[in-house]
C-alpha positions as CSV (number, residue, x, y, z in Angstrom):
1,M,-1.6,6.3,21.4
2,E,2.0,5.0,20.5
3,K,4.0,6.6,18.2
4,I,3.4,5.1,14.5
5,R,7.8,3.9,14.3
6,V,8.9,4.8,10.1
7,M,11.9,3.9,8.6
8,I,12.8,6.1,5.5
9,A,14.7,4.7,2.2
10,D,16.1,6.4,-0.7
11,D,19.1,7.9,-2.3
12,S,18.3,11.3,-2.3
13,D,19.6,12.8,0.7
14,F,17.0,15.7,-0.2
15,V,14.3,13.2,0.1
16,R,15.3,11.5,3.2
17,D,16.1,14.4,5.4
18,G,12.6,16.3,3.7
19,M,10.5,13.1,4.9
20,K,12.5,13.0,8.3
21,I,11.7,16.3,8.8
22,I,7.8,15.9,8.5
23,L,7.6,13.3,10.7
24,D,9.8,14.8,13.3
25,V,8.0,17.6,14.1
26,D,4.4,15.4,14.3
27,D,4.4,13.5,17.9
28,D,2.6,10.7,16.1
29,F,5.4,9.4,14.0
30,E,9.5,7.8,15.3
31,V,11.6,7.6,12.3
32,T,13.7,5.1,13.3
33,G,16.5,5.3,10.7
34,C,17.2,6.5,7.0
35,A,19.3,4.6,4.4
36,A,20.3,4.9,1.3
37,N,19.7,1.7,-0.3
38,G,17.5,-1.4,0.4
39,K,20.1,-3.5,1.7
40,E,20.7,-0.9,4.2
41,A,17.3,-0.7,5.4
42,C,16.7,-3.9,5.5
43,E,20.2,-4.3,7.5
44,I,18.9,-1.7,9.8
45,A,15.9,-2.9,10.1
46,E,16.5,-6.3,11.1
47,K,17.7,-4.6,14.6
48,D,15.4,-2.6,14.9
49,P,11.9,-3.0,13.3
50,P,9.7,-0.4,12.2
51,D,6.3,-0.4,11.6
52,V,6.3,1.2,8.0
53,F,8.7,1.0,5.6
54,L,8.7,4.7,3.0
55,M,10.8,2.7,0.0
56,D,11.9,4.3,-3.1
57,I,12.3,2.0,-6.4
58,Q,15.2,2.9,-7.5
59,M,18.3,2.6,-5.9
60,P,22.0,1.4,-5.9
61,V,23.3,-1.9,-4.8
62,M,19.4,-3.3,-3.5
63,D,16.3,-1.2,-5.1
64,G,13.2,-1.0,-4.0
65,I,11.2,-4.1,-5.4
66,E,13.4,-6.2,-3.7
67,A,14.2,-4.5,-0.5
68,T,9.8,-5.3,0.1
69,R,10.4,-9.1,-0.9
70,Y,13.0,-9.4,2.1
71,I,10.8,-7.5,4.1
72,T,8.5,-9.1,4.0
73,E,9.7,-12.8,3.9
74,H,10.7,-11.9,7.0
75,K,8.3,-9.9,8.6
76,L,10.0,-7.2,9.2
77,G,7.3,-4.2,8.8
78,K,4.9,-3.2,6.3
79,V,6.0,-1.2,3.0
80,L,4.5,1.8,1.8
81,I,5.9,2.5,-1.9
82,L,6.5,6.2,-2.0
83,T,8.0,6.5,-6.1
84,T,8.6,9.2,-9.0
85,F,7.5,5.7,-11.2
86,D,4.5,4.5,-12.0
87,E,4.2,2.5,-14.4
88,D,2.0,-0.4,-14.5
89,E,4.8,-3.6,-14.0
90,L,6.0,-1.5,-11.7
91,V,3.1,-1.6,-9.3
92,Q,2.3,-5.4,-9.8
93,A,6.0,-5.9,-8.6
94,A,5.8,-4.0,-5.7
95,L,2.8,-5.6,-4.6
96,K,3.6,-9.0,-5.3
97,N,6.6,-9.0,-3.1
98,G,4.5,-7.6,-0.5
99,A,3.8,-4.2,-0.7
100,K,0.8,-2.4,1.3
101,G,0.5,0.6,-1.1
102,Y,2.2,2.6,-3.5
103,L,2.4,6.7,-4.0
104,I,3.9,8.7,-6.2
105,K,5.8,11.7,-5.0
106,N,3.7,14.4,-5.2
107,H,1.8,14.7,-2.0
108,T,1.2,17.2,1.0
109,P,2.7,16.2,4.4
110,E,-0.4,15.7,5.5
111,H,-1.6,13.6,2.7
112,L,1.5,11.4,3.3
113,K,0.8,10.9,6.7
114,Q,-2.5,10.4,6.7
115,M,-1.5,7.3,3.9
116,I,1.3,6.1,6.3
117,R,-1.7,5.7,9.1
118,S,-4.3,3.7,6.5
119,V,-1.0,1.1,5.7
120,Y,-0.3,1.4,9.8
121,Y,-4.0,0.2,10.6
122,G,-3.7,-2.1,7.9
123,T,-5.5,-0.4,5.0
124,G,-3.4,-0.2,2.0
125,V,-3.4,2.4,0.1
126,M,-3.6,3.2,-3.7
127,E,-2.1,5.8,-6.2
128,E,-5.5,7.8,-7.5
129,S,-3.7,8.4,-11.0
130,I,-3.0,4.9,-10.8
131,L,-6.3,3.1,-10.0
132,E,-7.8,5.5,-12.4
133,N,-5.0,4.4,-15.2
134,L,-6.1,0.6,-14.6
135,A,-9.8,1.3,-14.3
136,G,-9.5,2.9,-17.7
137,R,-8.6,-0.6,-18.6
138,T,-12.1,-2.0,-16.9
139,E,-13.4,-3.6,-19.8
140,A,-10.6,-6.0,-20.9
141,V,-10.6,-6.9,-17.1
142,N,-12.8,-8.6,-16.2
143,A,-11.8,-11.9,-18.3
144,G,-9.3,-12.2,-15.6
145,F,-11.7,-11.6,-12.9
146,N,-14.0,-14.2,-11.5
147,A,-17.2,-12.4,-10.7
148,E,-19.2,-15.7,-10.0
149,E,-18.1,-16.5,-7.2
150,F,-18.8,-13.6,-5.5
151,T,-22.6,-12.0,-4.2
152,A,-23.6,-9.7,-5.5
153,R,-23.6,-7.5,-2.3
154,E,-19.9,-8.7,-2.1
155,L,-19.0,-7.6,-6.1
156,E,-20.9,-3.7,-4.3
157,M,-18.1,-3.6,-2.6
158,I,-15.0,-4.7,-4.3
159,K,-16.2,-2.0,-6.7
160,A,-16.2,0.5,-4.0
161,V,-12.8,-0.7,-2.8
162,A,-11.3,0.1,-6.5
163,E,-12.8,2.7,-6.3
164,G,-10.4,3.8,-3.5
165,L,-12.8,4.3,-0.4
166,S,-12.5,3.9,2.9
167,N,-14.7,1.5,5.0
168,E,-15.8,4.4,6.8
169,E,-16.9,5.4,2.6
170,I,-18.2,2.4,1.9
171,A,-20.6,2.5,4.8
172,E,-22.4,5.0,4.4
173,K,-22.2,4.7,0.6
174,L,-24.1,0.7,0.9
175,F,-26.2,2.2,4.5
176,L,-24.0,-0.5,6.4
177,S,-22.1,-0.4,9.7
178,K,-18.3,-0.2,9.9
179,G,-18.3,-3.4,11.3
180,T,-20.1,-5.1,8.3
181,V,-18.3,-3.7,6.0
182,K,-14.8,-4.9,7.8
183,N,-16.3,-8.4,7.6
184,Y,-17.5,-8.3,4.3
185,I,-14.2,-7.1,3.2
186,T,-12.0,-10.0,5.1
187,S,-14.5,-12.3,3.8
188,I,-14.2,-11.5,0.3
189,L,-10.1,-11.4,0.3
190,S,-10.3,-14.9,2.1
191,K,-12.1,-15.8,-0.4
192,A,-10.3,-14.4,-3.4
193,G,-7.4,-15.4,-1.5
194,L,-5.3,-11.5,-1.4
195,S,-3.6,-10.3,1.9
196,H,-5.3,-6.9,1.4
197,R,-7.0,-4.3,0.3
198,T,-5.0,-2.9,-2.6
199,A,-4.2,-6.3,-3.8
200,L,-8.4,-7.1,-4.5
201,A,-8.6,-3.2,-6.4
202,V,-6.0,-4.8,-8.6
203,Y,-7.5,-7.9,-9.2
204,Y,-10.8,-5.8,-10.3
205,L,-9.5,-3.5,-12.0
206,T,-6.7,-5.6,-13.9
207,G,-8.3,-9.4,-13.9
208,K,-4.8,-10.1,-12.3
209,K,-4.1,-11.1,-8.4
210,P,-0.5,-9.4,-6.9
211,E,-0.3,-12.6,-4.6
């Protein structure tokens, strides 16, 4: 298996060094560079694009939200936001600008690696506590979420995605094959005009589409 190439962008030397050590000891990963701000991350990536960026939000010169927008527009890699901030506005801004995942800095090294793998393989990831916070407002949600454009089975899929279930877990829950689940989700994303499952979960839970 080819190594997953990772760029680390964080204004804390301690965080950058710690992440690099965690990933360097695992043969599945290769750290292609470390940056102290978003501008530096973009400049390094233009010369040597990684597969996945670990991106902090609050950084000098260029913050993580703006860097994510630039990275997405220039197709430099996939962005996994890793931050201490979980405000709804930041979550929405990150996803709108193309982030494929949003995590808080409180995970074990193994969990972090698994989230990087998920983003690399095309599965959006979202902090469970953020999903729970969004789910707490689900009754007001569905004013913006148009359930009528989906079939009953598609709505089951969407709800499962919003619960944070993987394709394998959804397949087991709904007694379907993983291939069938993947096809359903691809169709749902196309129908909703969304690019990844994290955006789908946010749309279902908040009624807003992070384009």
